[in-house]
N, C-alpha and C positions, 0 to 999 in steps of 0.2 A: 188427303196429302195436298191436292190442289189447293184445301183450304187455309192449310197452313202455310203455305207459301205466298197466298195472297195476305195473310197477316202480316207476314214478315216485309213485304213491301211497304205496305200502309205504314207499319209503324217506323221503318226506316225514312220515310218521308216525312212524317212527323216530326223526328228528330233533326232532320236539314232544315225545316222551314223555319224555324227561329234566327238560325245561322244567315240562311240567305236574305233574309227580312233586315238582319244587321249590317248585313254589308252594303246593302242597297240604301240605308240610311246613311252610312258612313259615306258613301260616294255622293250621296244627294247632299249632305253638308259640306263636303270638300268643294264640290261644284259651285256651291254659293259662297264660299269664303274668296273675297276678292284679292288678287295680286297685287302687292305693293313693292314700290321700289325702294331699295334703301338710300338714302341721301343723306349728305352733310349741307349745315345751313351756317350762314354768317349774316351780320347786320351790317348795314352801310356804316362807314366811319368819316369824321370831317378830318381832312388833311390838306397840306400845302401842295400844290402840284408845279412843277415847272415844265414849260414847254421848251424843247431843244430841237435846233437847226443841227440835223446830223450829215456830215460832209466825208468822204474819203481823202486820206492823205498818204503820201509815200515817204519813207525815209530816206535821208540825202545826205552825204557827207559832202560839207561845202569847201573843206580844205584838205588838199591832195599834193603833195609835194613831190616832183618827180627828181630822180637820181640821173644827171646826164655825165656824158663821157667828157672830160675837158680834153681830151687829146686822142687823136686816133692809133688805134693799136689794137693788140690781142690781150682778150680777158685771161688772166692765169689764175686767178683765184677769187671765188666767188661764194662764199661759204653760206649765205641766206636763202632762204625759201619763202613762198607766199604764205602768209599767216604768222610770220615769225614777228616779234616787236623788236625794235630797234631803237637806241637812243639816239639823240641829236649829237653830232661829231663823231658818230662812229665810222669806222671803214667799211665800205660796203663791197669794194672788190677793188683788184689791182689790175693794171693794164702794162703791158709792156709794149714800146714803138718797134716800128721795123729797124730804125736806127741803134737800138739797144741790141737788137739780134746782131747786127752789123758788128759791132763793138766786139763780141766774142772771138772773133779771128785775130784781133789786135790785142787782146786782154794780156797775154804773157809778155808781149814788148813792150806795152804801154800801161803800167800798173795805175797811172795816175789816173787814167779812164775808168777804173773800175768801179767808181764811184756813181759814173753815170749809167751804169746797167741796173741800177735799183729800180723796180717797177714804180709806176706812177700810183698813188694811192687816191682812190675814189671816194669821199665822205657824206654823209647826208646830213642836211641842214634843219632837220625838224625830227623831233620824236613821234612814234605812231606805230603801226604795224603796217607790214608788205602785204600789198593788195596785188601787185603785179611784178612779175619778173621776166623780161623780154630777151635776157641773152644767158649763156651758158659759159662755163669757161672752154676758152679756146675758139670763140666766135671774134670776127674782127668788128670791130665798130669806129666809126668816123666820129670826130669831134663834134658834140652837139646833140648825139644820139640817147634817146631815153632808155636807161638801163632798167629801171624798176621804177614804181610809184608806192610811196609812202602815205598812207592815209591817217588824217589826225583823229583821233575819237572824240575829241571834246568839242568838235565840229559838227556833230549829228544834230539834224534839224528834221523836221517833221513838214513837208510842203503840201500846202492845200490851196486849190483852186476853188475861188468862192464866187459864184454868181454875183453879178454887181446889185442886183436888186437887193442884197442882204447887206449892202456895206452899213445900214444904221446898227446892225446886231456885231459885225465883224469889225472891228480895228485894233490896232496895237495897244497891249495892254488888257484886252480883253480875256477874261478867264474862260476856260474852256475844260473838258474832260476828255482825255483819250483812252481808247480802248482797245488792248491788244489781243488777239486772235485766242488765247487762253481766258478771257474774261478778266483780266487784271485792268483796273484802273488806275490812271496817271492824272491827278490835277494839277494843271498848270496855266500857262498864259500865252497869248498870241505876241510874240517879239517884234516882227518885223514884216513889213509889207513891199511888195513890188510895185512902183507907182507906171505900171504898165497894163493895158487891158489887151487879153487876146482878142485877135480881131474876129476869129472864128467862134469861139464859144463864148466870147464877152464875159470871160471869168477873169480876176485879179488873184494872183498868187501872194499867199502870206505862209510865214515859217513861224513854226512852234520848235523852240528850243526844250528838248527833254532833259530831265536831270542826268547828272553822271553816273548816278548808280546803277540808271536802266541803260545797260548795252545792249543796243538792238542791232541788227544785221541792215544794211543797206537795202532800199528797194522793196520793203516789207509794207504791205497794205493796212493801213488802221483806221478806225472809225474815230472821227473827232463830233463831240456834241458840245456845241455852243448855245449858252441859255438866252432865249428870245424874250419871254414874259414868265410871269409866275402868278398862279391863282391860289389866294388864301380860302381857307375853310371850305374845301370843294367835297362835295358828297362822293366819295370812293367807293369802289369794289375791288375787290381781287379779279385779275384778267382773267381767271377759269370762272368765272361766275356770269360772265358776258357773254352772249352767243350771238353769231352774227350769219348771215348766208354768205355765198362764194364770192359776189361782188362787192361785199363788205359795204352796202350801201341801207342795210337795214339791222338794228341791234335788238335784242330783248334778253331778259333774265326770266328765270321759273321763280316766282314768288310763293312761298307757303302759306296757306289761308286754312284755316281750323285743325292746323296740325298734323293736317293727312292729305291735304288737295294742293297740286301744284300748278298755279295758272300762269300761262304765258303772258309777260308784261312788256308790250316794246318801250322802248328807253333811247333817249338821245344821249350821246357820249361826247366827252369832250379830250382834255388833255389826260397824257398818262406817264407813268414811269415803266422801271421795269417791271414791277409788281402788281401796280393798282392804275384805276382808269376811274376817271372822272364821268359821272350820271348826273347830265344836267336836267333832265326830267324824267317822270315815269314812275318813281319810286320817293319813298320817305326814309329818314333814318331810322326809323322804328320799324321798318317791313323786314321780314325774315326772307332770305335770298338763298337757293340753292348754290351752292358752290362745287359740290361733289357730287356726280350721279344724275345731273340734269340734262347731260348732252342727250339729246334725240327724245328727249321725254315728250309726249303729245300734251297739248291743253288739255286742264283739268284731269290728269293723271293722278292716281292715288299713290302715295310715298309713306315710308315709315324713316323717322329722324334717327338718325344714329349719333349717339352721343361721343 
């Protein structure tokens, strides 16, 4: 009986031995297969790049007209509110004087004085939208008080303070580009300069007129890009292909060699635009550069190229 049991154990071991050897062979093969990082590559291109001077500007309405009381009295009617558009010559409000109130008691005895009880109408001298209303119906105003402010939309400009060191690049008539917070770009030009230098910041103020179709609010911060110099036939790479350190004083790319090896190549960079950066040295136009998947790769890492 014991002999039969030993025979069964030996037979079971013989059956399991090939399977165990196969598993060890597969594990050994997996251990020897190198891990490759999937990457995407590009080749440098030759393009023209322009260096821009970038400054911050604020929108300002240059023309604001005030509506003043031309007589002392009580406001009895004021149908306008902030944000309303008003035409030139429109009646903004009506004012009734103390004397007109006094005429009420003698109105029946002197019908000829009735005409003097009509309120005084206050009109606007410009068309625009109302940005301030300082009184309401029933308030007393003195002659000359500012009742409201009307802003003229066509007077919108972008004010930019420019350090004097850049005066060779910034002048009246100079083309520029205005970038809105939502990414929209407006091509325009510098139209006016103020011949005064701020004593503290040593900057000069310039104004840029914006197209009438772009109705922007006041006090909006915008980016102004003014061209300084242009480089022709520059060797360029996408921004995502160029890596740098935290202080941005060292730059490098991952260059593909032998279709599977990524080498770290130090480069010198120059001008750039929204999507491309110039590479002045370190690579050639025929090199294959990793544009996606190269971040964090070690020098001489193995990679596989995705189509």
